[in-house]
C-alpha positions in Angstrom: -6.1 -24.1 9.4 -5.0 -22.5 12.5 -7.3 -20.1 14.0 -5.3 -16.7 13.1 -5.7 -17.6 9.5 -9.5 -18.7 10.1 -9.8 -15.4 11.6 -8.2 -13.5 8.9 -10.4 -15.6 6.2 -13.4 -14.8 8.3 -12.7 -11.1 8.6 -11.8 -10.4 5.2 -14.7 -12.5 3.4 -17.0 -10.4 5.6 -15.0 -7.0 4.4 -15.6 -8.1 0.8 -19.4 -8.8 1.4 -19.5 -5.1 2.2 -17.3 -3.4 -0.3 -13.6 -2.7 -0.6 -11.0 -4.0 1.7 -7.3 -3.3 2.0 -4.9 -5.6 3.0 -1.5 -4.8 4.6 1.2 -7.3 4.4 4.9 -7.9 4.8 5.6 -8.7 1.0 9.2 -9.9 1.9 8.0 -13.4 3.4 9.2 -16.2 1.2 5.6 -17.4 0.4 4.5 -14.0 -1.0 4.2 -13.9 -4.7 4.1 -10.3 -5.9 6.2 -8.3 -8.7 9.8 -7.9 -7.9 9.4 -4.4 -7.6 7.1 -4.7 -4.4 8.8 -7.9 -2.9 11.1 -5.8 -0.3 7.9 -4.0 0.8 7.3 -4.7 4.5 4.0 -2.6 4.3 2.6 -3.6 0.7 -1.1 -2.2 0.8 -3.7 -3.9 -1.8 -7.3 -2.8 -2.1 -9.7 -5.8 -3.2 -13.1 -6.0 -4.2 -15.5 -8.9 -5.3 -15.9 -6.8 -8.4 -12.5 -7.7 -9.8 -13.0 -8.4 -13.7 -9.5 -10.3 -13.2 -9.3 -13.8 -11.4 -9.6 -13.4 -7.5 -10.0 -16.1 -4.9 -9.8 -15.9 -1.2 -9.4 -19.5 0.3 -8.5 -20.9 3.9 -4.6 -20.2 3.5 -4.6 -16.9 1.3 -5.4 -14.8 -1.5 -5.2 -15.7 -5.0 -5.6 -12.8 -7.3 -4.6 -11.4 -10.7 -3.6 -7.9 -10.0 -2.4 -5.3 -12.3 0.9 -3.3 -11.2 1.7 -0.2 -13.8 -1.0 -1.6 -15.8 0.5 -5.1 -16.3 -1.2 -8.2 -14.8 0.5 -10.4 -12.4 -0.5 -13.6 -10.5 -0.2 -12.8 -6.8 -0.1 -15.3 -4.0 -0.8 -13.7 -0.6 -0.6 -16.2 2.3 -2.6 -15.0 5.5 0.4 -15.4 7.6 2.0 -12.3 5.8 -1.1 -10.1 6.3 -0.8 -7.7 9.5 -3.7 -5.5 8.9 -7.3 -5.8 7.1 -9.4 -2.5 7.1 -11.9 -0.9 5.0 -10.0 2.0 2.9 -12.4 4.7 3.6 -13.1 4.8 7.1 -10.1 2.6 8.1 -12.2 0.7 10.3 -10.6 -3.0 10.7 -8.3 -5.2 12.6 -4.5 -5.2 13.0 -2.8 -8.5 14.0 0.1 -6.8 16.1 2.0 -9.8 16.5 2.6 -9.9 12.6 3.3 -6.3 12.2 6.8 -5.9 11.1 9.3 -5.2 14.0 11.6 -3.3 11.7 8.7 -1.3 10.5 7.6 -0.4 13.8 11.1 0.7 14.7 11.3 2.8 11.8 8.1 4.4 12.3 9.1 5.3 16.0 12.3 6.7 14.6 10.7 9.0 11.9 8.3 10.3 14.7 9.0 13.6 16.1 8.0 14.6 19.6 5.6 17.8 19.4 6.7 20.7 21.5 3.7 20.9 23.9 4.7 24.9 24.7 3.5 27.4 22.4 5.8 29.7 20.1 7.0 33.0 22.0 5.6 35.1 19.2 2.2 33.6 19.3 2.0 33.8 23.0 2.8 37.4 22.9 0.3 38.4 19.9 -2.7 36.3 21.3 -5.4 38.4 22.8 -7.6 35.9 25.3 -10.3 38.3 25.2 -11.1 38.5 21.6 -9.5 35.0 21.0 -7.6 36.3 18.3 -4.0 36.5 17.1 -2.8 39.9 16.7 -0.7 39.8 13.3 1.5 42.7 12.4 2.9 43.6 8.8 5.8 45.2 10.4 9.1 43.7 10.1 10.2 41.7 13.2 6.4 41.4 14.6 4.1 38.5 14.1 5.7 35.4 12.5 9.2 35.5 11.6 9.8 36.3 8.0 10.9 33.4 5.8 12.8 33.8 2.7 10.6 31.6 0.0 13.1 32.7 -3.0 14.4 29.3 -3.4 13.2 26.0 -4.5 13.6 23.1 -2.0 13.1 19.5 -2.5 10.0 17.5 -1.2 10.3 14.1 -1.1 
């Protein structure tokens, strides 16, 4: 077993001894066996716990578990080569193996990141009173925040 897989094995077994462990993997790799609906997912996240009722086994080369997808059990094979992060779901404390992080996923994240304009919006700057540390809000039309027509429906993805 190479040292990276041993590190992932040791880290996962330690996390499982403390409770839940979320494993993030690139399900597109050929040795990964998950349902076809998840096979194209570069960021498949699965939560594991030693109290699973279905068969679950962590071995030196990977994770072998029967997991439920849409209420249907599926025997999954997750080699450690496909794992790029293991962390505790609540606190998000864990480890990321950056060299295994899918490069196309990294590019997609960067492309979707919007730069935040550090300049305050003009109406906020004009209506802020630094002495009282409050924002002056006017109900008059054209004052304060711009009016937004909310009478239409919009699609939220």
